[in-house]
N, C-alpha and C positions, 0 to 999 in steps of 0.2 A: 183210530188215533185218539189218544187221551187229550185232555185239555192241556196238560203239560207239554205233550208232543207238538200241539198246534203252536204254542208260544215259542217253543224251541225252534221250529221251522221259521217262524216270523223273524226271530232275531239272528238265525244262522244265515239267512239269505244274503248273498253278496253279489255285487256287480263284478262278474268274473272277467279277467283279461288273460293272464299268463298261466293259468292253472290247467287248461284243457289238455287232455291226452290225445285227442283225435280219434279215439275208439268209436265204433259204431253205436248208435242208439238203437236198442231193441224196438222192433215195430210196435209191440203192444205198449211199451212205455211211452213212446212218442204219441201214440193214439190217446193214451190216458191224459197226458199233459195238454194236448190240443183240445180234448173233450172238456177238461177243466177250464180252459180259456173260453170255450164256447158256452160254458154254463154261467158266465158272468152276467150280472144284471145289466140292463141297458135301458135307456130312456125310451118309453113307449114300446118296449120289447122290440125295438128296431133291429137289434143285433147287427150293427153297422160295420162289422169287422170282416176282413178276409185274411187268410194266412197263406203266404207264398213260401213254399219250402225250397230253399236254394242249396243244392249240392254241387252243381257244376263248378269245376275248379276255375275255368276261365272267367266265368261271371264273378265268382268270389274274388279272384285276383284283381279284376277290373275295379270292383268296389273297394277293395283294400287300397289300391293305388289312389283312388279318389279321396278316401278317408285320410291317407297320409298327406295328400296335397292340402286338404283343409286343416289338418293339424299344423302344417307349416304356416298357413295364413294366421291361425290363432297365435302361434308361437311368436310370429313377427311383431305382435302387439304387446309382448311382455318385455320387461326389463329387469336387470339385476337378479336378485334372489328369486323372484317369481319365475323368471325365465329359466334359471338353473334348476329350480324345483320341477317345473313342467317337463324339462328334458328327460327326467327320470321316470315319468309317469307313462305307462302304456295305456292307450286309449281304445284298443280294439283287439279282438282275437279272431278275426274273420277267417284266416287260413288255418289257425290252430284248432278251432272248434270243429265239431262233426257236421254241423248243419247251420245254415242261416235261416231264420224264420222272420220274414218281413210281414209286419202287421199293418194293414191299411184301414183307412176310414172312408166309408161311402156315405156322404151326406144325403143321398137320395133313397137310401134303404128305408122303407117304411113310409116314404112320402106319398102324398103331399101333407098329410096331417100326422106328424109325429107327436103323439100324446106326451105332453110335458116339456117339449122343446121350444114352445112358442115364446117364452120369456127369456130363456137362456140358450142362445144359439150354439154354444159350445158343449151342450149337454151330451150330444152324440160323441164328440171327441173324448169327453170324460169317460164315456162308456167303453171306448176302445182301451183306454188306460186301465180300466178295471179288468178287462180281458187279459191284458199283458201281465198285470199283477197276479191274476189267477194262474196263468201259465208259469210265472216265475216261482210262485210258492209250490205248485205241484212239482215242478222240475227239482226244486230244492229237496222236497220230501222224497223224490225218487233217486236222490244222490247225484243229480246233474247240476252243472253250472250254467248260468245265463249271464250274458253281458249285453247291455243295451248300447249300441253304437249311435252316437248323435252327431258325429263330425261328418255330415254329408249335406248336400243340397238336394232338396226334394225332386227337382226336375231331372237331375242326373239319375237318381234312382228310378224314377218313372221310366225314363228312356231305357235304362239297363234291363228292366224287367217287364217292359211293355205294359205298364200300369196306366189305365185310362186317366186322362187329364183331370177328370172331376174327382178322382180319389186322392186322398193324402196318404203317402207312406209315412206312418207315424213312428215306426221303429224297425231297425234291423237288429234282431236278437241273435247273438251267437250262442248256440246251445250244444251241450255235449257232456260226456263224462269228464270228471276233473280228478287230479291227484288228491286234492283236498280243497276246502274252502277256508280262506284266511280268517283268523280270529278277528282281525281289525280290517275294516274297509281300506282299500288302497289309498284313497285321498287322505284319510286320517293318518295312515301309516307313513305316508310321504310328507305329512305336515301341510297339505294344501288347505284343508279346513278340518275343524273338529265338530262333532255332533253337539248341538245345543242341549242343555238340560231341559227336561219336559217343562219345568216350572217357568222357563223363559218364554215359552210360547203358549202358556195356558192363561186364559182370561175367564172371568166370571161375570155373566150378565151383559157386560159391554166390553168392547175392545178398549184397552188402555195402553197407550204408547209406553214403551220401555226405553230406558237410556240406551243410546247406541254404544256398541263396543268397538 
């Protein structure tokens, strides 16, 4: 992969919802993207992640129903134009995707002395997010889509997948082949939010507050 290819993948990555085809993921491709996730850096080399691959249709349907219920909870707090806007936004592709990949965080992995975590308790959680990003970019390079579902309660997902209480289910990722990846992210396309210019979040030497928008 050239430098230009790398940047192209970074900017082509999308949070995928309605573009999944449902086609199978080839075993070698799935193995490559999981290996990319497992190659992520982690605090103290703790590698505090696990990946639960969910294909069972009943399990996925139960999770989808829970997500839809949580969507309704969020929607109930919206009014007017915001409520109308949200009604058009799809928040998950649980049944449409080929596979669910649930990524968990194990705070005990590498304990009791996780090198580098003593001052920043969440460093292990950040490590899991790096693994997710690795998976996402590898999947994009392989022509697959990924959608991060965040409309769920952690305890519900723990019970659904028999995840031990000490572990945090950080993400349910919908993964699979897609018809295409949209040019514009869904939330921008629907007018929910726009991406900030880089200069709006760039500071030199010290943080300086910027006028609110």
